[in-house]
LOTIKOL-278307 format. One record per residue (C-alpha): x, y, z. Coordinates in steps of 0.02 Angstrom, whole numbers, plus 50000, padded with zeros to 5 digits. Each point is the difference from the previous one (the first is absolute). Layout:
<pts>
XYZ/...
</pts>
This chain:
<pts>
439014268657775/499084994749843/501164986749929/498904996849850/500065018349953/501895000550027/500224984949889/498935007749864/501005016150006/501614990349984/499414991749840/499705017149923/501815005150027/501134986149934/501845001750039/501165004849859/500884985549915/501834997550047/501225009749891/501564993549917/501355008849902/500374994849821/501525004649896/499035003749841/498235002549934/498964984849947/500364992549830/498795000249853/499094984850067/499655008750165/501084988250101/501285004650133/501264988550084/500425002150184/501674992950056/501305001050138/499595008950162/498305005749939/499554981949959/500534994350174/498955013650079/498504995349892/500094981150016/500894996650165/499605014950111/498255004949943/499574982649933/498935006949860/499144986749898/499534999049817/498665012949953/500515011550143/499885018549955/501625009949999/500605017449959/501625002749901/501025015949992/501185002849854/501485012249997/499015013049902/498735001750141/498604990349916/498964988650108/499384983649925/498614989550076/499914981549964/499884982450067/501244986150028/499754988349853/501234986650053/501604996350093/501494992649910/501594993750081/500905016850011/498665012649962/498185004950012/499025004349844/498795014650021/498655004349875/499715018849999/498195005549988/500155018950009/501345013550010/500015018250049/501355012950035/500065005550181/499825018850032/501585010349987/500745004950167/501035014750060/501874998649977/500824999650172/501864996649998/500784996250168/501875003250012/500354992550171/501684998250084/500484981850019/499814994550180/500564984250085/499134983350015/498144996250001/499535018350020/500415002949817/498984984849951/498555007350098/500225016949915/499994991949827/498464989450032/498975013950078/500515013249873/499394988349863/498364997050092/499745018750021/500205002949814/501795005549967/500384997849816/501894998250014/501314997650134/501725007649977/501114993250140/501075014950049/501844999150049/500365014150124/501555006550087/499324995350171/499174983949945/500624983850077/499644989649843/500835004949837/499744984549893/498514988850040/500544986749874/499044991049863/499114988150119/499235013950103/499475009549844/499174984249935/499144997550167/499355017949997/499304997249825/499114984350062/499295009550149/499395013849885/499154987349886/499174991150145/499405016650072/499265005049831/499004983949993/499435001650180/499475018249982/499314998449823/501175013349931/499975002549813/501854995749984/501364994950120/501175013250069/501595000049896/501594997650102/501525008649924/501854997650030/500725011050139/500375018149955/501075013650078/499425017850028/500715006449834/499144985849906/498385003850090/500075018349947/500364995449819/498564987650001/498615012350044/498774999749855/499075014949927/498385005450087/500544991350162/499905008350169/501624995350087/499965001250189/501164995950143/499284995050168/500725012250126/499455004450175/499345017850002/499605000249814/498335005649930/498634987050027/500044987349858/498135000949972/500065018849984/501394999049871/499064987149896/498415010350006/500935015649942/501064992249862/498704987749932/501334988249931/499784986249872/501324989650089/500985001050161/501734994150051/500274998250188/501784999750066/500254993150176/501684999550086/500764987050118/499854999950189/501365013350011/499115010249866/500805007349845/501625009250034/500245018549963/500764997149828/498574988549947/498685012250061/500845014249907/500074990049838/498174995350014/499475017850039/501005006949853/499174987249887/498285006550050/499484987050129/498705007350118/500264997050186/498384993050072/499534994850175/498954985950071/499555007650167/500935004650159/500634982750050/501714993149958/499684984849890/501024984749958/500524998949819/498734986749950/498615008950095/500355016349908/500044991049833/498344991150025/499175015350076/500495010549849/499414986949876/498344998450092/499705018849999/500485001649817/498934985349948/498495006350095/500095017449927/500444995149822/498684986449998/498695012450060/500435011549855/500835013650103/501614997949903/499614988449855/498634992949891/499934985449880/499905012649857/501785005650043/500644982949953/499385001349821/
</pts>
């Protein structure tokens, strides 16, 4: 192995600077303050020093590049050197039945990494969890934010308050392909390719699946039954599989293009 050559190659491909979330865009002076959990991650976990390069993501999906100018007692001061909006991404809304324990945390984190835009926790007749509580919702929002930073998503997945089936149906936005994951349904990829949607809403039931009344309501509202293959999948597996398929196809332009977002 040619270590010298390997070392030279590595210098040509510097790693991306660590990313941090900010609550608002830089002020007129080009300064941003990092506080709270983001400050702890920057100073205590990553141990970034003054002049270290960082990337900052604001709520509008604009990425700012800058350097740490100084640390103060309860904040870091970042001087922004350049800013650019990140590319628009397909709108993928995941309406997933609330499941118990760490499996839901896993679903939230991985859905955000895969590129889901929004999570609508879904209260279902056969679901074992009906009210996750404020603490869990806050935890899911933190997981979504962390996943956005880790995966360099343009914006963090938005976590909504829980909704029931009737609320879900009323919440479907115009120009959105609404689908329900159902064994034996038409392949999801085939449906996306045929419909060419600008946005997609994916409804996934609990372990016991949607009941007959829920399925009837969704069908009457125009939800398309789509399948993910012949195997019986756990709720979180179905949700993540559907998001992955949708993201792959929409990102490749088979159902969406950045021009659609204008």
